[in-house]
C-alpha positions as CSV (number, residue, x, y, z in Angstrom):
1,M,-29.3,-49.1,49.6
2,T,-31.5,-49.7,46.6
3,N,-30.5,-49.8,42.7
4,R,-31.3,-46.8,42.3
5,E,-29.6,-45.2,45.1
6,F,-26.5,-46.8,44.4
7,F,-27.2,-45.8,40.6
8,L,-27.7,-42.1,41.7
9,R,-24.5,-42.0,44.1
10,R,-22.0,-43.6,41.1
11,W,-23.6,-41.1,38.9
12,E,-23.4,-38.3,40.8
13,A,-20.1,-39.0,41.7
14,E,-19.2,-39.5,38.1
15,F,-20.3,-35.3,37.0
16,P,-17.1,-33.8,38.1
17,T,-14.9,-36.1,36.2
18,F,-17.1,-35.6,33.0
19,V,-17.0,-31.9,33.5
20,R,-13.5,-32.0,34.1
21,V,-12.9,-33.9,30.7
22,F,-14.9,-31.2,28.6
23,K,-12.9,-28.4,30.2
24,A,-9.7,-30.0,29.3
25,L,-10.4,-29.5,25.8
26,P,-9.0,-27.2,23.9
27,Q,-11.7,-24.6,22.4
28,Y,-9.8,-24.2,19.7
29,K,-9.9,-27.7,18.4
30,L,-13.1,-29.0,18.8
31,D,-13.1,-30.5,15.1
32,Y,-10.3,-32.8,16.2
33,R,-10.7,-36.6,14.9
34,P,-8.3,-39.2,15.3
35,H,-9.9,-40.8,12.3
36,P,-12.4,-40.2,9.8
37,R,-14.7,-42.6,11.0
38,S,-14.4,-41.2,14.4
39,R,-16.4,-38.5,15.6
40,S,-15.0,-34.8,16.7
41,A,-14.3,-33.9,20.6
42,A,-17.4,-31.4,19.6
43,E,-19.4,-34.2,18.4
44,L,-18.4,-36.3,21.4
45,V,-19.4,-33.8,23.9
46,W,-22.8,-32.9,22.1
47,L,-23.6,-36.4,22.6
48,L,-22.7,-36.6,25.9
49,A,-24.7,-33.6,26.8
50,Y,-27.6,-35.0,24.5
51,E,-27.7,-38.5,26.5
52,E,-28.6,-36.6,29.9
53,Q,-31.7,-34.5,27.7
54,T,-33.1,-37.9,26.5
55,G,-32.6,-39.5,30.3
56,S,-35.1,-36.7,31.4
57,E,-37.4,-37.5,28.2
58,L,-37.0,-41.5,29.1
59,V,-38.5,-40.7,32.6
60,D,-41.3,-38.3,31.7
61,T,-42.7,-40.7,28.4
62,G,-40.9,-44.0,28.5
63,K,-39.4,-43.5,25.5
64,I,-36.6,-41.8,24.2
65,D,-37.2,-41.0,20.4
66,W,-33.7,-40.5,19.7
67,K,-32.9,-37.5,17.1
68,E,-29.1,-36.7,17.5
69,T,-27.8,-33.1,15.8
70,S,-24.7,-31.5,15.0
71,P,-23.2,-29.6,17.7
72,S,-23.6,-26.1,17.2
73,H,-22.4,-23.8,20.1
74,S,-19.2,-23.4,21.8
75,L,-17.7,-25.7,24.0
76,D,-18.6,-23.3,26.9
77,Q,-22.3,-23.7,26.0
78,M,-21.8,-27.1,25.4
79,I,-21.1,-27.7,29.3
80,V,-23.9,-25.5,30.3
81,T,-26.2,-27.5,28.6
82,Y,-24.8,-30.8,29.8
83,E,-24.8,-29.4,33.6
84,K,-28.2,-28.3,33.0
85,A,-29.6,-31.6,31.6
86,H,-27.8,-33.2,34.3
87,A,-29.5,-31.3,37.0
88,D,-32.6,-32.3,35.6
89,L,-32.3,-35.8,35.1
90,G,-31.0,-35.7,39.0
91,K,-34.2,-34.2,40.3
92,R,-36.2,-37.0,37.9
93,L,-34.7,-39.9,39.2
94,R,-34.4,-38.6,42.9
95,E,-38.2,-38.4,42.2
96,L,-38.9,-41.9,40.6
97,D,-39.8,-44.5,43.0
98,D,-37.6,-47.7,43.0
99,T,-41.0,-49.6,41.7
100,N,-40.7,-47.7,38.2
101,W,-36.8,-48.2,38.3
102,E,-37.1,-51.4,38.9
103,G,-40.2,-52.7,36.2
104,K,-41.5,-49.9,34.2
105,K,-40.3,-50.5,30.7
106,G,-38.7,-47.8,28.4
107,K,-38.1,-47.9,24.9
108,F,-35.1,-46.8,22.6
109,I,-36.5,-45.4,19.3
110,V,-34.5,-44.5,16.3
111,N,-35.8,-43.6,12.9
112,G,-39.8,-44.7,14.1
113,N,-38.2,-48.3,15.1
114,V,-38.1,-49.3,18.6
115,V,-34.4,-50.8,18.9
116,M,-34.4,-51.7,22.7
117,E,-36.7,-52.1,25.3
118,E,-35.9,-52.3,28.8
119,V,-36.9,-51.3,32.3
120,L,-36.0,-48.2,33.2
121,G,-32.9,-48.7,35.6
122,D,-31.5,-51.0,33.1
123,F,-31.6,-48.9,30.5
124,F,-30.2,-46.3,33.0
125,W,-27.0,-47.9,33.7
126,G,-26.5,-48.9,30.3
127,V,-26.2,-45.1,29.1
128,F,-24.4,-44.5,31.6
129,F,-21.6,-47.0,30.9
130,D,-22.0,-46.3,27.5
131,A,-21.1,-42.2,28.5
132,I,-17.9,-43.5,30.7
133,H,-16.7,-44.7,27.4
134,H,-17.2,-42.0,25.6
135,R,-15.6,-39.6,28.4
136,G,-13.0,-42.6,27.8
137,Q,-12.8,-41.9,23.5
138,L,-12.9,-38.4,24.5
139,S,-9.9,-38.4,27.1
140,T,-7.6,-40.0,24.3
141,Y,-8.0,-36.9,22.7
142,I,-6.9,-34.5,24.6
143,R,-3.1,-34.7,24.8
144,P,-3.2,-34.9,21.0
145,M,-5.5,-31.7,20.7
146,G,-2.6,-30.0,23.0
147,G,-4.6,-30.1,26.5
148,K,-3.5,-31.4,29.3
149,V,-5.0,-34.6,30.7
150,P,-7.6,-34.4,33.9
151,S,-7.3,-37.0,36.6
152,I,-10.1,-39.2,36.2
153,Y,-9.5,-42.4,38.7
154,G,-6.1,-41.2,39.6
155,P,-3.0,-39.1,38.9
156,S,-2.6,-38.8,35.1
157,A,0.6,-38.0,33.2
158,D,-0.3,-34.3,33.3
159,D,-2.6,-34.2,36.7
160,P,-1.3,-35.9,39.8
161,G,-5.3,-35.4,40.9
162,A,-6.0,-34.4,44.5
């Protein structure tokens, strides 16, 4: 199994957990943030959807021109956006060959400045770990928001898992 194939396997395995965490958020409290410097729950969901969208941009153009926006959709719409972006990116990643995965460089651009340049495989692993980090952050919001924390890597106090 190649590194790209392993990435795809792990990335697809984590997808349902992302959606479970999103769906566990109480829709009426998406402005919740544990600290003024923290992102709100809605901002975190939107960030995760945007990361999936920019992955397609990276495959198509070799760069991400980061222009994060504020969430302006309902939770249900953000979940649909995330699911669609994930499916679109998955198609591109399955079509990407291992030579480009291991050798083609991608750029991460913020405000016109290249802040990171890595081969695509390393780039995608880094973004994947960042997404898992933000999912964990988001999961800590659920109970203080009045929701029930879903099973992530095993049972939670609210969900015995399946």
